[in-house]
N, C-alpha and C positions, 0 to 999 in steps of 0.2 A: 569501390569496392564491393563486393555481393555479401549481403547477410540473408541468412536464415527467414524463412514464412514466424512471424511471429505470431502462433498457434491459437495463441489467447484471443488476442484485439483482433484474427482475421475471422474466428468464430464468434464474436460479439457484434462485428460490423454483418454480421449475417443476416444476421436471428436476429437482436436485442428489440431492433424495432417492428417484426409483426411476430411476437409472442403477446400471451396472454398472461401469464406470469412470471416475473423478470425475476428467478430465483437464481438466475448468475448473478444480480446484483451483485455488486461490492464495495458502492459508495454506504455510509450510512443515510436513510435517507432525506436525501434532496431536497433542500428549501427554497423559499421564491425571498424572492425579496423582505416584501413584507412578512414573511414568517420573523424571518431573522430580527427586522424591526423589533417588530414584538412580542419574540422571545429576551430578546436584551432587555427591551424596557419597564420586559412586567404586566403590558399589557398593548389593546388593540389604539388606544386612544395616544400612547405612548407613542409606540410607537409608526403610526402614520403622522407624527409632530416629527420625532426622529428623524424618517423615513423624509420628510418631505424637509428638512432643513439639508441634511444631506448631501438632497438631489440640485434643490437649488443652491449649495455653496461648492457645489461641483459643476452646475453649468457655466457660472459664471468663468469659470477657467479654463485659459489657451490648450489646445490638446496639442502640444508640446510631445515629445520624448520625456519626460519628466526626468526626475534623479532613475539616472542611468544606473546606478552600482541599488537600488533600491530607495522607494520613501522611506525614509527615519519613520514612522509611528510603524509600520509594517515590519522592518525590521527589529523595533525595538518590541513587539507581540514574541516576533518570533522568537526572542533572546529570554523571555522571559519561560519557555518550555525548556529551559535547561540552566545549568546551574554555574558554568563558567562562560556563557559564549557571549561574546560581543555584539555589537554590529558588525565593528569589520572584522568577521568570520564570516560573515553569512554571502549568499550569491544567491539572488532570486533566480528561478526560471520556471518556462513552459510546465511546469507539473510536476512531477516527480518525474516521468518518461523519463521529461526532457534534463531533472536534474542527471538522474541516472547515465543518462547518453551521453552530455557533457566529463560525469566526473569516470564514465571511462575512456572514452573513445583521445579523452588528457592525459591521463595514466598509462593505462595498452599501447606495447606496440610488438611490432611482429621482433620473435621468441620469446616477447616477456612469459614469464609462468602463474598462473594465476588460478585459484581455490575458488570454485563458488559450491555453495551445498546444492541437491535438488533434493524435491520437488522445491518448485522458487519460482520466481517471476523473472522467465523467462531473461528479458535482459539480463541479469548478472552473469547471465552464461555464455549469453550470441554476441555481446557485441564487444568481450572481448579476443571470440573467434572472430567474427566479424574483422580487427583490427590485425588479426595474424599469431595475436600469442595462444600457448598453449594450456590449456582448459582443462586443469583435475575437479572430477564433482565429487564433493563427499557425501552420498546417501546419507539421506534424514529414516534412518527408521522407524518404523512406525511399534517394532516391538518395543523404543525408547523413547516413545511418545515423540519422536520425529525432533528432539531434542540433540542438542549437535554433541562429539563426540571424540572427546580433548584430543584427547589418543589418537586416532586417527586423523582426525586435521591434523594435526603435528607430523604425524606423519610422512601424508601429504603432503604438506609445505616445498621437503626436505632440504635443500642447500639453496635453493639459488628462489624462491620465492617473490613474489615482486607486489600481488595486490590478493591479498582476501575480501572475499564476499558474502555477508547475509544479510537476510534478512530476518527482521525481528521486529513485531508476528512475524511469524511466517507465514505468505500465502503459497497454497492454498489450505493448509493446515489449521493455523493457529495456532501452532506453538508461540511458545511464551521464553521467554532466557531468562531467569534470576538471577540480579548480582555477583552473584559467585559464578555464575559459566561466563558470562559478559568479561569479568573480567580472568580466568582462565582465558581466554580467548583475547584480552588486547596482554595479556602475558607470554602467548606464543608470538602474539603482531611482532612485538616489541622483541624478545629475541630474535625473532628471524629476518630482524625490523621489513616489517613488512607493514606496506598501507593495510588501510584497515573500512574494507568500506560497506554500511550498515544501511540498508533497505528500511525506514524503518516510517511507513506511513501509515502504517497501524497500530503507530506506537502504543498511545493513550487510549487506547478499545480496550482495556481492562477488565476482566472476567468481574474476577474478587476484589479490584483496588479501589481507588479514586485516585491515590499516588503516583505522581508521577515516575516511570520505571526509569530506573540506569539507563542514561546515551554513553558510548563508549569514548566522544568527542569531547565531554568533563572526563573521560581519563585519560586520553591519551592521546600527543602528539600528531600524531600519523593519523588519525583515523579524521574518516569523513562522513558522516552522516547524512541523508535525505531525505526527505519528508516532502507535505503538500497538504493545501484545505479541502480536495477530496474529499478522504475515508476517512476521518476524523471529523468534519468541521461541516459534512454537508453540502458542498459548497464547490465541488467537480467543473462546475460550468464556467468558472470563473478564471482554470486554468492557470492555477497558479503556484509554481512546488519551491525545496531551492534546496540548497546543499549548504554546509558547512564545514570549513579547514580554518583551521589556528596554522596552517604549513604557510610565510611567509610564501615563499617560492610558488606554491601550488596554489592557492592565491590567485598569484599574477598568474597561469598558466592557466589556470581556470578561463579567469576574465578574459585573458585574449585568444581564447579558443569562440567563447561567446562573443564576442566581438565582429567575429565570422557569421554566423548562425543567428542571433537573439538580439544582440545591443541592449534591450532590454525590454519590463514587463509593459502591462498595461494601464496607462494610469488612474483608470475608473478599477480595476483588479485589487491594484493593491490598495485603493484607498476603504474597499469592500473591505478585503483581508486585514486590515491594520483594523475598521473599525469589532470585526468580529472576534480576533484576540481580547483589545481590549476588554470585551464582554464574554470570554475563557470558561468562565464557570459557569452560565447559564446556559452556553452551545455544549458543555460538557455534560453536565447533568442529564439532557435530551440523548443524548448518542449514548449515556451508560446505559439511560433507561429503554433504548431502544435495545443496545443486540441482549440485556441481559435478560430481557422480558421474551424475546425471539429464540434466546440460543435455549431456555426454558424449553418452549414449542417445538422445536430442530428435538431438546433431544426425546423428549417422550414421542416422539416421530417415527426413531429411529430405532426408540426400546419397542415398540409396535410392530417395528416388519419386522419377522423376521431370517428376511434373507437380504439384512445391510446393518455394516457394523461401520465405525469411527471412532477414533478418537478427541474423545472431546476439547471441543477448540480451550483455551486458556483466555485467547485475546482476539481483538479483531471483529472480523466481519466474516468470515470465509470458512466451511467444513471439509473437510474429502471421506467420505464416504461412499465404502464401497458397494457393490451388490455382488452375487454369489449369483449370477446368470451366465453363460456364455454365451454372450456377446459383446462384440468391442462398444468403446463406449463413445466414438463416432455415433454408429449406427443407433447407438440406444440413447442418447443424445438428440439424435436428430429426428431419427420415429417419433420420440415422446412429444419431443413440440413441435409437430405436425401433425400428432393428431391429437395432442391435449392442452396446447397450448403455450404447456411449464419449459423454459429455459434452464438451465444448468451448461454449465461448462463440463464436455468430456474427459474424464481422466487422463488420459493417454497425453491433451494441454503439455501438462503437466511433468510428462512421463510416467504415470501410475495406472497401467491398464486396469478396467475391471473397476472404475469406481467414478466419479461425478462432483466438481465442485459446484457446493452449493451456498449461498450464500443467502446470509438470513437477517442484514438489517436492514431491506430494500424496501420495509412501508413500519411505520409507526404505530398500524394496527398489527397486535398477531392474528386476528382474523383473513389476513390478507396473506398471508405466510402460510398457518392452516390451508387455505382454499390452494396455492400452489404446492405444498408439499401432497394435498389430495392428490391430487393429478397427476402429480408420477406413483401414486399406489396406484389409481386405474389404471395408466402405461404398464408398470409391471402385472397386473390382472390377469392382463393379455398375452405376455409373455409366459404366461402358469396354463393356460388354456390347452 
C-alpha cells in the first residue's frame, strides 16, 4: 500500500537537529531520568536514592519480552487517567503514532466511509486513505475557534460512516472541546453506529483547569482513544503510547494486528512509565506550569506583532499563528531557520497556508521561548525591507 508523505514528520526530520531555537517542538520540555526521579521524590537526594534502587532492581531482571499485553503497573497507571477504564481495555503501543496506525489500519477497509477533522495530525486522514477508505474532511473554522461543528459533522457522516476521527485537544490549533461538545459528538457517533477515534495526546494540558477533561471512552462503548507518554509526560524518548477500547472483538482484532508488527513494548520503557504515572501529580504540576507560563509569553509576542494573528490555544503545547506576508509557508519557515536558527512548522503541512505551527512548551525557561520568538521577529523584519 502507498501512503502520502507525512509532511510534519518529514519537516521535523529535516530540520530539528540543525536549528538553534526549536520552536517547532510539541512535547512539554523533556526530562532526563535524573530529573524524573528528583521531581517525583521531591529532592535530589531522595531522587538519587530512588533512581539507584530502580536501576538496581531492573538490572537483575532477564531481558525477556515481559508481559506481552503490558506491564500491570503501567496499565494501572493508565487506568487512573480515566473514569471507567480497566487494564483489560488498554493496549500498549510504540508511541501514539503506533497506536493511531494500529487502530486505523484495523478499523479501515477499502470503500469504508471515514470522517476526519482538519487541520489535525495527518495520520487521522492519511492512514484511512492508505487503507482505501473514502475520507470526508470536516474543516475546523478559525471563526469558530476550531471547534467541531456538530451539525456539519452529522451531515458529513451521511448514512454510511464507519469511523469518525477527532483530535482533542487539537494539534495544531490547541482547541479544546467542552464536555457538552464531546457528548454531542458521542451522540452523533452512536446514532450512526460509528467508531469514534479520539487522539488525546494533549488531553491533560488544559490552560484553565487541573481537572481531567472528559474522554469519550468513558461515555461510549465504540469509542477508541489514543495517548502517549510524550507530550504531557515529557518522555517521548521511551516511545510508549496506548489505545483503549471496551469492545472485546475490536480488542481481539487490535491485538491480532499488533502480533504482526510489535509483539510487545520494551521492558525498561514500561517500568519507567509505570513509575512516572504512579507519581503523576508531580509531573502534571510541572507540565501545567510550563504550558501556562509559556503561553502567556506567546500571547504577548503575538500581540506585539501587527502582522500576526492567532486563536489563543485552550490546551496542549501548540498554536497555529497566521502571518500577513505573501510568502509560501514552506519558504517562510525554511528561509527563517536557515538565517536565524528558529524552527517552526509550516502551516501548509496542515493544509493551512500563510501560517506556522509554534510549539511553546519546548523549554521550562520562558526566556528561551522569548529568544526563539525574537528570532522569528528578526526574520519578519527582513521581509519588510
